[in-house]
N, C-alpha and C positions, 0 to 999 in steps of 0.2 A: 729212857733217853737220858742217861746219866750226865752227858756233857752239857746239857742245857738245863740249868737249875731254876726252879720257880723262885720268885722273890719271896722272902719271908714276910715282908710287909710292903705291899704295893703302895704307890703314891696315893695319898688321900685326896679325895675330891675328884674333880674333872681332870682326866689325864691330859687334856690339851692345855690345861693351865690358862684358860681364858675366862673372862668374866661373863659366863653364861648365867642366865637365871631361868628358873622354871616358871612359866607364865600360868597363872590360874585359869582354869577353864572358864570361859565366859568373859574374860577380861578384854577390855577394848584398847589397851595400850600396847598391843602385841604386833603393831605394824602389819596387819593383814592386807592393807592397801597395796596393790601392785601384784599380789599373788594371783596366778592364773589358774583357773579351774576349767580345764578343757572338757569337752564331751569325750566319751570313750572312743577309741580309734575304730576305723572301719576295717573289715576283713581285707587282707591283701589279695591280689590276684595270684592264682596258683602258679607253680613253676614245674609241675610234673604230676605224675599219677598220685603220689601220696598226698601232696599238699592239695591237689584238686579234690581228692576224696574227703579230706578233713574239712576244707572250706565249704564244699557242697553240703556236707552233712550238717554243718553248723547253721546253715541257712534254713534248715527245716526243723520242726519241733523234734525233741529227743524221741527216737523210736524205741519200741520194745526190744528190737534186735537189729543190728546193722551189719551188713556185709562189707568188709573193708579189705584193702589190698595187703599183700604180704610184703613187708619191707626188708626181708632178709638179704636181698641182693642189691639193695639201694646203695649208692655211693655215700659212705658215712659222713663225709664233709661236704656233700653236694648241696646245691640250692634246694632241691626238692625235699630231701629229708630234713634239712636244717630249718626250712621254713615251716614244714608240717609240725616239727617239734616245737618251734617257737609259738605257733598258733595254739597248740595244745597247752603249753605252759602259760601263755597269757591269760587263759581262763582262770588261773589261780591268782592273777594280779588284778587288773581292772576289767578284763574281758573286752568284748567288742560291741560296738553300737548295734542294738537291735537283736543281739544273740541271747537266747534263753540261758540264764545262769545255771539251769539244771545240767547243762553239758559239762560243768566242771567235774562232776562225779559220775558221769554216765559210764557204765561198766565196759561197753564195747570200745568206746573211745579211749578209756584208760588202758585197755588191753593193747590197742594199736600203739598208744604212746610207749608202753613198756616194750613192745616189739621193735619200735624205732630206736629206743634207748640202747638196746643190746648191741647193734652194730656200731653205734657211736662209741659206747664204752669199750667195746672190743678193739676198735681202732686206736683209742687213746692208750689202752694198756699195751698194745702191740708196738706203738711208736714211741713209748717212753721207756727208759731203762729200768724203772722200778727201784726196789731196794728198801732199806730200813734205816739209812743214815740221814736222819732229819737235820742234824747239825750241819752236815756237809751241804745239804740242799739250801738251808737258810744262809749259810756263809756265802755260798755262790751268788745269792741274790744281792749281797752287799758290795760285790765287786762293781765299781762304776763302769758303765759302758763308755766306749770311745765317744768323744764329743760330737763327732760327725756321723754317728751311727743312728739307726732307727729313724722313725718318722720325724721326731723332733729335730734330729740332726739334719735330715734332708730339708725340712722346712726352714731351718735356721740358715742353711747354706745356699739353697738354690730354689726352694719351693715358691710358688706363686700364692697370691691371696685367694684365688679360686680353689687351689688345692687345699689350702687351710680350711676353707669353708666345706669342702668335701669331707675332710677329716672330721670336722664338727658334726656333719650329718651322720657319718658312720658311728661315732661314739655316742650320739644321742640315743641309740637303741639301748645302751646300758644306762647312761647318766639320767635318763628320764625316770629310771627306777633305782637310782643309786642307793645302795644299802638294803633294799627290799629283799633280795634273795637270801641275804645272810641273816635276816630276822628269823627265818624258819628254824635256824639251829639253836636259838636261845633256849627253848624248853627242853632241848635234848642234851644240854650241858648241866653241870652242877658246880657248886662252890665257887672258887676264885675265877676259874676259867669263864664261868657264866657272867660273873660280875664284871670282869674286865672286858669281855666281848660286848656287853651292854654299854660300857663306857665308850668304846669305839663307835658303836652304833649311835650313841647319843650325839656324838659330834657329826656323824653322817646326816643325822636328822636335825641339824641346826641348833643343838643345845637347847631344845625346847622352844625355839622361835621359828615360825613358819617361813619367814622371809630369809632365814639362814640355811634352810634345807639345801643340801648340796644339789639335789635335783632342781630346786628353784634357782640356784645360782647358775645352773646350766641353761635353764630357760632364759635367764637374763643374758647369758652369753649368746644364745641363738638369736635372740631379738636384736642384740647389738651388732651381730654379724649379718643382719638382713635376711635371716632364715625363718621359716615357719616354726613356731614354738609348740605346735600341737603334739600331744603325747603320741609317740610312734608314727608321726605324720610321714616320716621317710622310710617306714618299714619296707615298702615295695621297691625302693631304690637301692637298698643296701644288700650286697651279695653275701654269700654264705660265710666267708671267714669271720665277719663281725657277729653274725647270728650265732655261730658256734661258740664264740667267746662268752656270750650271754647265756646261751643254752646250757653250757656246762655248769654255770652257777645254779641255774634252776634245777637241773638234774640232781646235783649234789644236795641242794637245799631241800628238795621235796622228799628225799629218801633218808630216813634215820640211819640206815646202814652206811650211808656215805657222809655222815657228819664229820668224820675226820678229814675226808677229802675237801669238804667245804671250808674247814678251818685252814687247810693247806692252801686252798685257792685264795682265800682272803689274806693269808699271811704273805703270799707272793705278791698280791696286788698292793698291799699296804707298804711292804718293804721297798718295793721298786717305785712307788708312786711319787714320793717327794723328790728324788733326783730327776725323774722324768718330767715332773711339773716344772722344776727349775729350768731344765733345758727347753721346755716348751715356752717358757716366758721369754727366753732369748729369741725364739722364732717369732713370737707375737710382737715383740718390740721391733724386730727387723721389718715385719710386714705391716706395721702401723695399725695393729688391732685396737679395738675400742677398750676403754677401761674395764667394762664389764667382763670382757674376755680375760684380761689380765687378772681380775679379781678372782675368777674361778680357780685359776691355776695357782695363784698366790695363796689361796686358802688351803690348797692341797700341799703346798710346800711346808706350811706351818703344821697343819694337823697331822699329816701322815708321817712326818719326821718323828712325832711322839708315838703314833700308832705302831710304828715299826718295832719299838721296844716293848710296847704293851702286848702285841701279838706274839712276839718271840718269847718273852720272859713270863708273861702273866697268863696268856691263853694257851699256847702250844705246850709249854713246859708243864703246866698244871694238868692239862688234858691228858698228856701221855704219862704223867705220874699216876693218874687215877685209872686210865684206860690204855695201858701200853700196847694192847692188841690193835690199836688204831694207828700204830706207827706207819705201816705200809700205806694205809689209806691217806694219811697226811702227805706222804711223799707223792702219791698219785696226784693229789690235788695241786701240789706245787708244780710238778713236772707237766701236767696237763695244761695248766695256765701258761707256762712258758712256751709250750708247743703251739698252742692256739694263738697266743699273742704274736709269736714269731711268724706264723703263717699269715696272719692278718697284715703285719708290717711288710713282709716280703711281697705280698700280692699288691698292696697299694703302691709301693715304690716301683715295682716292676711296671705297673700300668702307667704311672706318671713318667717314668724314664722313656717309655715308648710313645709318649705324647698323647696318651689316652686318658679318659676319665676313669676314676676308680669305682664309679657307680655303675649299676647295671645298664646294659645297652638300652637306649631309648629314654633314659632318665637324665634330666638336667636340672640343676638348681635354679630356681626362679625366686626372685625377691618376694 
């Protein structure tokens, strides 16, 4: 990737240039008061044959051998497959309340997960143009969207406060674990790309301060918006488009062969995050959102503006200088992220313009 050159000397210290400090283990001056430690989430209700098989299986002790359905003909972006994948992936995060941790590495369940990943990946490859021009893909991300486009544009122009709260519910599926899927790629990198990726993750994880974790800032946002703050509390209410956005991170993160795609996914997210957060602040101000809601997005305006350069110059460029064979994988990660975020955005706005809730039928937000 000759057109994107690594920096010879990346910026010293924390990339976000903020006064973070690393707090000693066991110190009591680290403002842990107010941090919420929730119980593990409950298993969601199934949405079809695949998710029913996975959920039913997890409610029982891990068997010596399990007979599981064939996902080859499942809708790759549908509720059933996406929920089944999400449940399988969650076993590698915090798991579910009362579920045997041994399921994380149960061979039959892993085989089913792999079988479900195949149609999902095939659909992503079929619906993205592919290619090997990383510079073109990254440059396209820098083009600012129209002011009135996307979910932020809709909310800023005509959305209601209840629609804003619905949006918060959808995004909680990711922001409750913000930064976590990308931590898996760290041991799979080397040199400057590893060091710079860790610098980005350091910011995602609050610069060493628990109360500054981006996931914790989102908990604060949810509380200020009158929403339940429990980890994945709203998993059952969120339809497939948002699940797919999160699932693709887990899929790329859990497979070393897809490390380039995960870097592409994170690059797309970080490059577009700061402008999107700035536009969301306009919507929040119009709708009279609480200060904690503004704080979450203001944090992303600042941090991700720096992360954009770090990802482009220090992570992607160095990765492809060392492993040029990952070029097409990085492109897949960028294009897949754009595809799934666009599907999510279009689905929500379509529902809202029709006068419907964007949540699954039968679910309503309660304070």
